[in-house]
SEZA-36824 format. One record per residue (C-alpha): x, y, z; residue number from 1. Coordinates in steps of 0.001 Angstrom, whole numbers, padded with zeros to 6 digits, m for minus. Layout:
BEGIN
+---------+---------+---------+-----+
:       X :       Y :       Z :  nr :
+---------+---------+---------+-----+
:       X :       Y :       Z : NUM :
...
+---------+---------+---------+-----+
***
This chain:
BEGIN
+---------+---------+---------+-----+
:       X :       Y :       Z :  nr :
+---------+---------+---------+-----+
: m004060 : m016286 :  012818 :   1 :
: m005465 : m013820 :  010292 :   2 :
: m003832 : m010449 :  009542 :   3 :
: m004468 : m007641 :  007043 :   4 :
: m001761 : m005655 :  005250 :   5 :
: m001924 : m001911 :  004536 :   6 :
: m000748 : m000286 :  001280 :   7 :
:  002378 :  001881 :  001205 :   8 :
:  002814 :  005281 : m000449 :   9 :
:  004917 :  004479 : m003572 :  10 :
:  002742 :  004252 : m006685 :  11 :
:  001811 :  000907 : m008224 :  12 :
:  004377 : m000951 : m010293 :  13 :
:  003610 : m003271 : m013170 :  14 :
:  005180 : m006315 : m011529 :  15 :
:  006636 : m005293 : m008166 :  16 :
:  008814 : m008090 : m006786 :  17 :
:  011957 : m009109 : m004934 :  18 :
:  011802 : m007070 : m001703 :  19 :
:  014942 : m007324 :  000429 :  20 :
:  015966 : m005382 :  003516 :  21 :
:  019453 : m003892 :  003093 :  22 :
:  020823 : m004244 :  006626 :  23 :
:  023937 : m002236 :  005804 :  24 :
:  021983 :  000881 :  004779 :  25 :
:  018817 :  000247 :  006760 :  26 :
:  016385 :  000528 :  003862 :  27 :
:  014394 : m001572 :  001412 :  28 :
:  015216 : m002676 : m002117 :  29 :
:  012690 : m004035 : m004599 :  30 :
:  012229 : m004328 : m008362 :  31 :
:  009565 : m003801 : m010997 :  32 :
:  010343 : m006761 : m013242 :  33 :
:  008779 : m005890 : m016583 :  34 :
:  009538 : m002163 : m016269 :  35 :
:  013220 : m002958 : m015626 :  36 :
:  013396 : m000794 : m012507 :  37 :
:  015337 : m001180 : m009249 :  38 :
:  013852 :  000829 : m006377 :  39 :
:  015173 :  001852 : m002972 :  40 :
:  012969 :  003212 : m000183 :  41 :
:  013049 :  004126 :  003478 :  42 :
:  010569 :  003494 :  006266 :  43 :
:  008750 :  006623 :  007466 :  44 :
:  005926 :  007423 :  009877 :  45 :
:  002390 :  006797 :  008660 :  46 :
: m000318 :  009444 :  009106 :  47 :
: m002821 :  007209 :  010888 :  48 :
: m003207 :  005245 :  014110 :  49 :
: m002336 :  001842 :  012607 :  50 :
:  001023 :  001676 :  014375 :  51 :
:  002640 :  000634 :  011090 :  52 :
:  005272 :  002573 :  009146 :  53 :
:  004927 :  003706 :  005555 :  54 :
:  007535 :  003550 :  002798 :  55 :
:  009048 :  006490 :  000903 :  56 :
:  010740 :  005988 : m002456 :  57 :
:  014274 :  007424 : m002366 :  58 :
:  015982 :  006227 : m005577 :  59 :
:  015310 :  004323 : m008807 :  60 :
:  017700 :  002829 : m011366 :  61 :
:  016399 :  001965 : m014835 :  62 :
:  018133 : m001045 : m016390 :  63 :
:  016417 : m001150 : m019767 :  64 :
:  015726 : m004874 : m019455 :  65 :
:  013548 : m007035 : m017187 :  66 :
:  015035 : m007392 : m013704 :  67 :
:  014056 : m010387 : m011593 :  68 :
:  015776 : m009483 : m008339 :  69 :
:  018485 : m007391 : m006724 :  70 :
:  020869 : m007912 : m003805 :  71 :
:  023205 : m005573 : m001912 :  72 :
:  026907 : m006354 : m002286 :  73 :
:  029425 : m006601 :  000554 :  74 :
:  031831 : m004442 : m001490 :  75 :
:  029206 : m001753 : m002082 :  76 :
:  026613 : m001262 : m004776 :  77 :
:  024112 : m003860 : m005939 :  78 :
:  023956 : m007089 : m007901 :  79 :
:  020965 : m007579 : m010197 :  80 :
:  019659 : m010708 : m011905 :  81 :
:  018426 : m008975 : m015059 :  82 :
:  017686 : m009986 : m018614 :  83 :
:  019887 : m013047 : m019126 :  84 :
:  022856 : m011941 : m017006 :  85 :
:  024076 : m010796 : m013597 :  86 :
:  024763 : m007052 : m013489 :  87 :
:  026654 : m004820 : m011055 :  88 :
:  025121 : m001441 : m010199 :  89 :
:  027524 :  000943 : m008481 :  90 :
:  026552 :  003748 : m006131 :  91 :
:  026314 :  006209 : m009051 :  92 :
:  023854 :  003961 : m010912 :  93 :
:  026403 :  002826 : m013513 :  94 :
:  025762 : m000728 : m014746 :  95 :
:  028326 : m003338 : m015821 :  96 :
:  028034 : m007067 : m016519 :  97 :
:  029330 : m009274 : m013679 :  98 :
:  028666 : m012782 : m014987 :  99 :
:  026794 : m014605 : m017740 : 100 :
:  025001 : m017842 : m016811 : 101 :
:  025030 : m018944 : m020478 : 102 :
:  021342 : m019786 : m020771 : 103 :
:  020430 : m022462 : m023352 : 104 :
:  020620 : m021372 : m026989 : 105 :
:  017487 : m023160 : m028171 : 106 :
:  015397 : m020271 : m029451 : 107 :
:  013248 : m019972 : m026314 : 108 :
:  013362 : m016390 : m024952 : 109 :
:  014161 : m016468 : m021236 : 110 :
:  014816 : m014061 : m018396 : 111 :
:  016132 : m014089 : m014859 : 112 :
:  013472 : m014321 : m012149 : 113 :
:  013619 : m014610 : m008357 : 114 :
:  017043 : m014504 : m006652 : 115 :
:  018443 : m014349 : m003117 : 116 :
:  021765 : m014736 : m001316 : 117 :
:  022374 : m017884 :  000719 : 118 :
:  023892 : m017875 :  004257 : 119 :
:  027429 : m017649 :  002796 : 120 :
:  026588 : m014768 :  000457 : 121 :
:  026322 : m016775 : m002776 : 122 :
:  023471 : m015689 : m005051 : 123 :
:  020877 : m018253 : m006106 : 124 :
:  018825 : m017150 : m009107 : 125 :
:  016128 : m018831 : m011144 : 126 :
:  015060 : m018405 : m014747 : 127 :
:  011894 : m018825 : m016785 : 128 :
:  010708 : m018586 : m020372 : 129 :
:  008786 : m015411 : m021179 : 130 :
:  005810 : m017544 : m022166 : 131 :
:  006355 : m019957 : m019235 : 132 :
:  007274 : m022837 : m021551 : 133 :
:  007297 : m025991 : m019459 : 134 :
:  010732 : m027060 : m018158 : 135 :
:  012545 : m024158 : m019876 : 136 :
:  013974 : m022670 : m016676 : 137 :
:  016623 : m023607 : m014139 : 138 :
:  018044 : m022583 : m010768 : 139 :
:  021644 : m021315 : m010740 : 140 :
:  024198 : m020355 : m008090 : 141 :
:  026560 : m017429 : m008666 : 142 :
:  029718 : m017550 : m006557 : 143 :
:  031628 : m014337 : m005781 : 144 :
:  034413 : m015288 : m008207 : 145 :
:  031888 : m015227 : m011065 : 146 :
:  031476 : m019006 : m011354 : 147 :
:  027926 : m020047 : m012246 : 148 :
:  026678 : m023517 : m011279 : 149 :
:  023389 : m025108 : m012331 : 150 :
:  021697 : m026409 : m009172 : 151 :
:  018306 : m027520 : m010461 : 152 :
:  017058 : m028265 : m013968 : 153 :
:  014546 : m028407 : m015476 : 154 :
:  012281 : m025857 : m013798 : 155 :
:  009324 : m024066 : m015361 : 156 :
:  009098 : m020906 : m013234 : 157 :
:  011720 : m020721 : m010485 : 158 :
:  010522 : m018752 : m007470 : 159 :
:  010550 : m018405 : m003719 : 160 :
:  013988 : m018849 : m002149 : 161 :
:  014616 : m018999 :  001611 : 162 :
:  016734 : m020881 :  004138 : 163 :
:  015913 : m022375 :  007531 : 164 :
:  017354 : m020656 :  010636 : 165 :
:  020315 : m023077 :  010728 : 166 :
:  020916 : m022696 :  006977 : 167 :
:  020561 : m026433 :  006379 : 168 :
:  017281 : m026358 :  004462 : 169 :
:  016403 : m024478 :  001268 : 170 :
:  012795 : m023709 :  000322 : 171 :
:  012037 : m023247 : m003378 : 172 :
:  008891 : m023057 : m005496 : 173 :
:  008438 : m024053 : m009124 : 174 :
:  005254 : m022004 : m009265 : 175 :
:  003141 : m024002 : m011776 : 176 :
:  003412 : m027079 : m009543 : 177 :
:  001485 : m025095 : m006849 : 178 :
:  003970 : m026521 : m004362 : 179 :
:  006874 : m025320 : m002255 : 180 :
:  009625 : m027920 : m002051 : 181 :
:  012388 : m028223 :  000535 : 182 :
:  015949 : m029427 : m000017 : 183 :
:  018762 : m030355 :  002317 : 184 :
:  021352 : m027584 :  001915 : 185 :
:  025048 : m027860 :  002739 : 186 :
:  026064 : m024403 :  004031 : 187 :
:  029748 : m025047 :  003303 : 188 :
:  029440 : m026113 : m000334 : 189 :
:  025987 : m024856 : m001301 : 190 :
:  025049 : m028339 : m002547 : 191 :
:  021379 : m029408 : m002591 : 192 :
:  019999 : m032887 : m001990 : 193 :
:  016907 : m034853 : m000927 : 194 :
:  014181 : m032794 : m002574 : 195 :
:  010687 : m033318 : m001135 : 196 :
:  007336 : m031529 : m000958 : 197 :
:  006902 : m028997 :  001855 : 198 :
:  003550 : m027242 :  001303 : 199 :
:  000848 : m027207 : m001375 : 200 :
: m001013 : m023936 : m002001 : 201 :
: m003979 : m025712 : m003600 : 202 :
: m006199 : m024590 : m006489 : 203 :
: m006791 : m021031 : m005204 : 204 :
: m003344 : m019678 : m006076 : 205 :
:  000287 : m020420 : m006889 : 206 :
:  003355 : m019982 : m004664 : 207 :
:  005608 : m017075 : m005550 : 208 :
:  008268 : m015369 : m003394 : 209 :
:  008816 : m016349 :  000229 : 210 :
:  010624 : m015465 :  003459 : 211 :
:  011568 : m017422 :  006582 : 212 :
:  011286 : m016199 :  010184 : 213 :
:  013484 : m016977 :  013188 : 214 :
:  011077 : m019713 :  014295 : 215 :
:  011458 : m021510 :  010977 : 216 :
:  008028 : m020581 :  009627 : 217 :
:  007910 : m020080 :  005875 : 218 :
:  005860 : m017074 :  004676 : 219 :
:  004715 : m017689 :  001093 : 220 :
:  003212 : m015101 : m001259 : 221 :
:  000299 : m016803 : m003022 : 222 :
: m000284 : m015299 : m006460 : 223 :
: m003951 : m015173 : m007412 : 224 :
: m005193 : m015606 : m003848 : 225 :
: m004485 : m012153 : m002377 : 226 :
: m002636 : m013773 :  000520 : 227 :
:  000634 : m014481 :  002233 : 228 :
:  000468 : m017822 :  004061 : 229 :
:  002791 : m018860 :  006884 : 230 :
:  003630 : m022552 :  007271 : 231 :
:  005276 : m024134 :  010304 : 232 :
:  008476 : m026161 :  009748 : 233 :
:  006373 : m029320 :  009329 : 234 :
:  004312 : m027701 :  006535 : 235 :
:  001178 : m026902 :  008585 : 236 :
: m000669 : m023690 :  007689 : 237 :
: m000288 : m021374 :  010689 : 238 :
: m001194 : m017816 :  009626 : 239 :
: m002763 : m015923 :  006721 : 240 :
: m002164 : m012298 :  005764 : 241 :
: m004919 : m010842 :  003578 : 242 :
: m003729 : m008433 :  000882 : 243 :
: m006235 : m006273 : m001079 : 244 :
: m004579 : m007197 : m004382 : 245 :
: m004915 : m010645 : m005905 : 246 :
: m001479 : m010953 : m007529 : 247 :
:  000742 : m011191 : m004458 : 248 :
:  004288 : m011682 : m005736 : 249 :
:  006708 : m011805 : m002786 : 250 :
:  007403 : m010818 :  000809 : 251 :
:  010352 : m009958 :  003037 : 252 :
:  010977 : m009105 :  006673 : 253 :
:  012138 : m005524 :  007066 : 254 :
:  012891 : m002780 :  009564 : 255 :
:  015641 : m002472 :  012199 : 256 :
:  014075 : m005326 :  014183 : 257 :
:  013051 : m007325 :  011086 : 258 :
:  009546 : m007460 :  012550 : 259 :
:  007684 : m005944 :  009593 : 260 :
:  006477 : m008005 :  006659 : 261 :
:  006715 : m006072 :  003383 : 262 :
:  004626 : m007573 :  000589 : 263 :
:  004875 : m006857 : m003138 : 264 :
:  002025 : m007178 : m005639 : 265 :
:  001471 : m006840 : m009394 : 266 :
: m000948 : m005119 : m011741 : 267 :
:  000499 : m006791 : m014844 : 268 :
: m002079 : m008741 : m016847 : 269 :
: m005162 : m007432 : m015039 : 270 :
: m008080 : m006154 : m017114 : 271 :
: m009499 : m002638 : m016722 : 272 :
: m012386 : m004093 : m014733 : 273 :
: m010027 : m005994 : m012444 : 274 :
: m007875 : m002900 : m011915 : 275 :
: m010979 : m000916 : m010978 : 276 :
: m011764 : m003563 : m008358 : 277 :
: m008132 : m003634 : m007156 : 278 :
: m006942 : m000009 : m007207 : 279 :
: m003878 : m000851 : m005106 : 280 :
: m002669 : m003697 : m007344 : 281 :
:  001058 : m003266 : m007946 : 282 :
:  001706 : m001477 : m004661 : 283 :
:  003770 : m002590 : m001697 : 284 :
:  001975 : m003470 :  001532 : 285 :
:  003106 : m003844 :  005125 : 286 :
:  001935 : m005627 :  008276 : 287 :
:  003404 : m006603 :  011632 : 288 :
:  002978 : m010390 :  011824 : 289 :
:  004256 : m011042 :  015346 : 290 :
:  007439 : m012677 :  014053 : 291 :
:  010972 : m011630 :  013192 : 292 :
:  012687 : m012567 :  009987 : 293 :
:  016138 : m013833 :  009178 : 294 :
:  018396 : m011173 :  007672 : 295 :
:  019523 : m011798 :  004095 : 296 :
:  023317 : m011449 :  003796 : 297 :
:  024876 : m009337 :  001047 : 298 :
:  026509 : m010897 : m001986 : 299 :
:  029945 : m011861 : m000636 : 300 :
:  032170 : m010089 : m003163 : 301 :
:  034053 : m008334 : m000371 : 302 :
:  035220 : m009376 :  003100 : 303 :
:  033307 : m012466 :  004207 : 304 :
:  030079 : m011381 :  005948 : 305 :
:  029228 : m012674 :  009391 : 306 :
:  026651 : m015426 :  008976 : 307 :
:  023233 : m014026 :  009934 : 308 :
:  022212 : m017514 :  011058 : 309 :
:  024552 : m017581 :  014048 : 310 :
:  023901 : m014207 :  015695 : 311 :
:  021022 : m011962 :  016736 : 312 :
:  018614 : m011674 :  013782 : 313 :
:  017847 : m007980 :  014160 : 314 :
:  021259 : m006340 :  014069 : 315 :
:  022609 : m004798 :  010875 : 316 :
:  025524 : m006736 :  009399 : 317 :
:  027988 : m006403 :  006592 : 318 :
:  028244 : m003388 :  004317 : 319 :
:  026531 : m002270 :  001157 : 320 :
+---------+---------+---------+-----+
***
């Protein structure tokens, strides 16, 4: 199956990333990593006959440091993986430090990268060196009480987090390997085991962010290829979404029915000639892929959220 995504109205970011549908508020969150911005937007009607919605920017918070990802919190506000720490952003935009993962003190400058909440509302977040030094990153888990646990080390560029519909598998990409790996995941403890290869993106691009649908297909943003590729649970390529921007950074299911695929892209690092050929680089795109996604729970710093893996996937849950 081949699909094409359409650009959305918000202007291009430098490195747009980390889209997540906030089920509590019914809108979309995403970040611009190198600009240090957290964006919120709402779906609106599009002025054409495509049948797809557009996106309208409604709020932006500037953090003053690179921000890899953001998640809604069950208690209200947001949690950001930014710089070298986890930050709370309240509803007024005020920022406070929530937890410090104590990154290695070895002189290698690092930052937080991709992050997402697991089925129990714990935040998994990866790191990377600014210059992508080999094996300088790791994958961490932040529990609601502020405890930080190292789950996977070493990693070069931690990316692409998503869980199977039953919550018992975790998909993760160390991007330079050009491979998405899958782990057994214990929903009760958050422990990972039995790492193995799931899908290889090949020489045409590297795996970045990803999302999982209710059928267990894994939708992978392929940086450098201008595509999102969907793989069946056995790792077979099943669908391709063409994006008119080469640096596809992530994707997420969005909308009240979670039947829209929102795709982020980047303009960062492109030459003037490349930008002229890709005028929409850095924008968000949308398509309707004929699948519904799994809702991402909020960070569980309030009353325990209902697990989105045991109920209808397109109802709003929790609070934010």
